[in-house]
C-alpha positions as CSV (number, residue, x, y, z in Angstrom):
1,M,0.0,0.0,0.0
2,D,1.2,3.4,-1.0
3,N,1.0,5.5,2.2
4,F,2.1,8.8,0.8
5,L,-0.4,10.6,2.9
6,S,1.0,9.1,6.3
7,G,1.3,11.8,8.9
8,K,-1.5,13.9,7.3
9,T,-4.9,14.7,8.4
10,A,-7.9,15.2,6.1
11,L,-11.3,16.5,6.9
12,I,-14.2,15.6,4.6
13,T,-17.5,17.4,5.1
14,G,-20.4,15.3,4.2
15,G,-18.2,12.3,4.5
16,T,-20.6,9.7,5.7
17,R,-22.0,8.6,2.3
18,G,-21.7,9.0,-1.4
19,I,-18.8,10.9,-2.7
20,G,-17.6,12.0,0.6
21,R,-17.5,8.5,1.9
22,A,-15.6,7.3,-1.1
23,V,-13.0,10.1,-0.6
24,A,-12.6,9.2,3.1
25,V,-11.8,5.7,2.0
26,A,-9.3,6.7,-0.6
27,L,-7.5,9.1,1.8
28,A,-7.3,6.7,4.6
29,G,-6.1,4.1,2.2
30,A,-3.3,6.4,1.2
31,G,-2.2,6.6,4.9
32,A,-4.1,9.9,6.0
33,N,-5.9,10.2,9.3
34,V,-9.4,11.1,8.3
35,V,-12.3,13.0,9.9
36,V,-15.9,12.7,8.4
37,T,-18.8,15.0,9.3
38,G,-22.4,14.5,8.8
39,T,-25.6,16.2,10.1
40,T,-26.8,13.2,12.2
41,K,-25.2,11.4,15.1
42,E,-26.5,8.0,13.7
43,G,-24.9,8.7,10.3
44,V,-21.6,9.8,11.7
45,E,-21.3,6.9,14.1
46,K,-22.2,4.4,11.5
47,A,-19.6,5.8,9.1
48,V,-16.9,5.9,11.7
49,K,-17.6,2.3,12.9
50,E,-17.5,0.9,9.3
51,L,-14.6,3.0,8.1
52,G,-12.7,2.3,11.4
53,A,-13.0,-1.4,10.9
54,D,-10.9,-1.2,7.7
55,F,-8.6,1.6,9.0
56,P,-8.2,1.1,12.7
57,G,-7.2,4.3,14.7
58,K,-7.3,6.4,11.5
59,V,-10.9,7.6,11.4
60,A,-12.8,10.0,13.5
61,G,-16.1,11.8,13.1
62,K,-18.2,14.6,14.4
63,V,-21.7,16.0,13.8
64,A,-21.5,19.4,12.2
65,D,-23.7,21.7,10.2
66,V,-21.5,23.5,7.8
67,K,-24.0,26.3,7.3
68,D,-23.8,27.2,11.0
69,S,-20.7,29.2,11.9
70,D,-20.7,28.2,15.6
71,S,-20.9,24.5,14.5
72,V,-18.0,24.9,12.2
73,T,-15.9,26.7,14.8
74,G,-16.6,23.9,17.2
75,L,-15.6,21.3,14.7
76,F,-12.2,22.8,14.1
77,R,-11.5,23.5,17.8
78,W,-12.3,19.9,18.4
79,L,-10.1,18.8,15.7
80,D,-7.2,20.8,17.0
81,G,-7.3,18.7,20.1
82,V,-7.4,15.2,18.4
83,Q,-4.6,12.9,19.2
84,W,-4.3,10.2,16.6
85,A,-3.4,6.6,17.4
86,D,-0.1,6.9,15.4
87,G,1.0,9.9,17.3
88,V,0.0,12.6,14.9
89,P,-1.3,15.6,16.8
90,G,-4.4,17.5,15.9
91,G,-4.5,19.9,13.0
92,L,-5.4,19.7,9.4
93,D,-3.5,19.3,6.1
94,I,-6.4,18.6,3.6
95,L,-9.9,19.9,3.5
96,V,-12.5,18.5,1.2
97,N,-15.5,20.6,1.1
98,N,-18.0,18.0,0.0
99,A,-21.3,18.7,2.0
100,G,-24.0,19.8,-0.4
101,I,-27.8,19.7,-1.1
102,G,-30.1,20.4,-3.8
103,R,-33.5,21.8,-4.4
104,F,-34.8,21.7,-7.9
105,K,-37.6,24.1,-8.5
106,T,-38.1,27.3,-10.5
107,I,-37.5,30.6,-8.8
108,A,-41.4,31.2,-8.7
109,D,-41.8,27.9,-6.8
110,L,-38.8,28.0,-4.6
111,S,-39.4,29.0,-1.0
112,P,-37.0,31.4,0.8
113,E,-36.2,28.5,3.1
114,D,-35.1,26.3,0.3
115,W,-33.0,29.1,-1.2
116,R,-31.3,29.8,2.2
117,N,-30.5,26.1,2.8
118,V,-28.9,25.5,-0.5
119,I,-27.0,28.7,-0.6
120,E,-25.9,28.5,3.0
121,T,-24.8,24.7,2.6
122,N,-23.2,24.7,-0.7
123,L,-21.6,28.2,-0.6
124,T,-21.5,29.7,2.7
125,G,-20.5,26.4,4.5
126,V,-17.5,26.2,2.1
127,Y,-16.5,29.8,3.2
128,F,-16.8,28.8,6.9
129,C,-14.8,25.7,6.7
130,S,-12.3,27.2,4.3
131,R,-11.7,30.2,6.5
132,E,-11.1,28.0,9.5
133,S,-8.7,25.8,7.5
134,L,-6.8,28.8,6.2
135,F,-6.1,30.2,9.6
136,R,-4.5,26.9,10.5
137,F,-2.6,26.4,7.2
138,R,-0.8,29.7,7.8
139,T,0.6,28.4,11.0
140,R,1.3,24.9,9.6
141,G,3.1,26.2,6.5
142,G,0.5,25.3,4.0
143,G,-2.4,22.9,3.0
144,Y,-4.9,21.8,0.4
145,I,-8.5,22.8,0.0
146,I,-10.5,20.7,-2.6
147,N,-14.1,21.9,-3.3
148,M,-16.7,19.5,-4.7
149,S,-18.6,21.6,-7.3
150,S,-20.5,20.3,-10.2
151,L,-21.0,20.8,-14.0
152,A,-24.0,22.7,-12.9
153,G,-21.6,25.4,-12.0
154,K,-21.1,26.1,-15.7
155,N,-24.1,24.7,-17.3
156,A,-27.5,26.1,-16.2
157,F,-30.6,23.7,-16.4
158,A,-34.3,24.2,-16.1
159,G,-35.3,23.9,-12.4
160,G,-31.8,24.4,-11.2
161,A,-31.8,28.1,-10.4
162,V,-30.6,27.9,-6.7
163,Y,-28.4,24.8,-7.2
164,N,-26.7,26.5,-10.3
165,A,-26.3,29.6,-8.3
166,S,-24.6,27.8,-5.5
167,K,-22.2,26.1,-7.9
168,F,-21.5,29.0,-10.1
169,G,-20.7,30.9,-7.0
170,L,-18.5,28.1,-5.6
171,N,-16.5,28.0,-8.8
172,G,-15.8,31.7,-8.6
173,M,-15.0,31.6,-4.9
174,S,-12.5,28.6,-5.5
175,E,-10.7,30.4,-8.2
176,A,-10.3,33.6,-6.2
177,M,-9.2,31.6,-3.1
178,M,-6.6,29.9,-5.2
179,L,-5.3,33.2,-6.4
180,D,-5.3,34.8,-3.0
181,H,-3.4,31.9,-1.2
182,R,-1.3,30.0,-3.6
183,N,1.9,31.9,-2.6
184,E,1.2,30.9,1.0
185,N,1.8,27.1,0.1
186,V,-1.9,26.6,0.0
187,K,-3.4,24.8,-3.0
188,V,-7.1,25.2,-4.0
189,S,-8.8,23.0,-6.5
190,Y,-12.4,22.4,-7.5
191,I,-14.0,19.3,-9.1
192,M,-17.0,19.5,-11.3
193,P,-18.6,16.0,-11.7
194,G,-21.5,15.4,-14.1
195,S,-23.9,12.6,-13.2
196,V,-22.6,10.6,-10.1
197,A,-24.3,7.4,-8.9
198,T,-25.3,8.5,-5.5
199,E,-28.4,8.9,-3.5
200,F,-28.2,12.6,-4.4
201,A,-28.9,12.2,-8.0
202,A,-32.1,11.2,-9.9
203,G,-32.1,7.5,-10.4
204,G,-30.0,7.0,-7.4
205,T,-27.1,4.5,-7.4
206,K,-28.5,2.1,-10.0
207,A,-27.6,3.8,-13.3
208,D,-24.4,1.9,-14.3
209,W,-23.6,4.5,-17.0
210,K,-23.0,7.2,-14.3
211,I,-19.7,8.2,-12.7
212,Q,-19.0,6.2,-9.5
213,P,-18.1,8.0,-6.2
214,E,-14.8,6.0,-6.3
215,D,-13.9,7.7,-9.6
216,I,-14.1,11.1,-7.9
217,A,-12.1,9.7,-5.0
218,E,-9.4,8.6,-7.5
219,I,-9.3,12.3,-8.8
220,V,-8.8,13.5,-5.2
221,L,-5.9,11.2,-4.8
222,M,-4.4,12.4,-8.1
223,L,-4.8,16.1,-7.0
224,V,-3.0,15.5,-3.6
225,R,-0.3,13.5,-5.1
226,M,0.7,16.3,-7.7
227,P,4.1,17.7,-7.0
228,A,4.3,21.0,-5.0
229,R,5.2,23.0,-8.0
230,T,2.0,22.0,-9.9
231,L,-1.7,22.9,-9.3
232,V,-4.5,21.4,-11.1
233,S,-7.1,24.1,-10.3
234,R,-10.1,22.7,-11.9
235,V,-11.3,19.2,-13.0
236,E,-14.3,18.6,-15.2
237,V,-15.6,15.0,-15.1
238,R,-18.4,13.3,-17.3
239,P,-19.8,10.0,-17.9
240,S,-17.9,8.6,-20.9
241,R,-21.1,7.1,-22.3
242,P,-24.1,8.9,-21.0
243,A,-27.6,7.4,-21.4
244,Q,-29.2,8.1,-24.7
245,K,-32.3,10.3,-24.6
């Protein structure tokens, strides 16, 4: 096993299932200590138990709501105090902003609550988590932020107004953050998948033509493996043979 991330700690928001869960498996498999978050105690405990069975002493989890600034602050303060089984002290090297939700309605039919929930989860939550990470990266000498966006961040679609808005915004924020912090030894990348076979997408996990979560996890590994001199700032990912309409 290539433990090229040994001694590193990674935080994956929304890491209890789907893409986030696959990323957690991949990073732990590469030697990283991994923290996953979710919004329910049951989901976090289940993920930590299952992942911990394969990677003893290398997986932890905490309930956190990324759209709540106090919750995010508490998450990072807790992470600072974690003492890993392999002697690695608390702290953070890699942040994967994966937590996200979707509401697919026209603006006329979209409630203010739906608007706020999507924007605050998909965009404001990335701001909260990235800001806390950047404070720590400055004292640690660098780090990596990977934002999970979508092809919906460049291709609008009917019924996708608020989701499109959140992902268009995420792409812009990611690029500006990359420019702001790259001379601080901080890398920022964003991944734009098309149709991924998760519970999030229409048709769920059963469409075999879709991208698999493990495919996205492989891209995350590719990004963090790149030499320090090289940054892949954006990755677009599509099914190679999409379903015919």
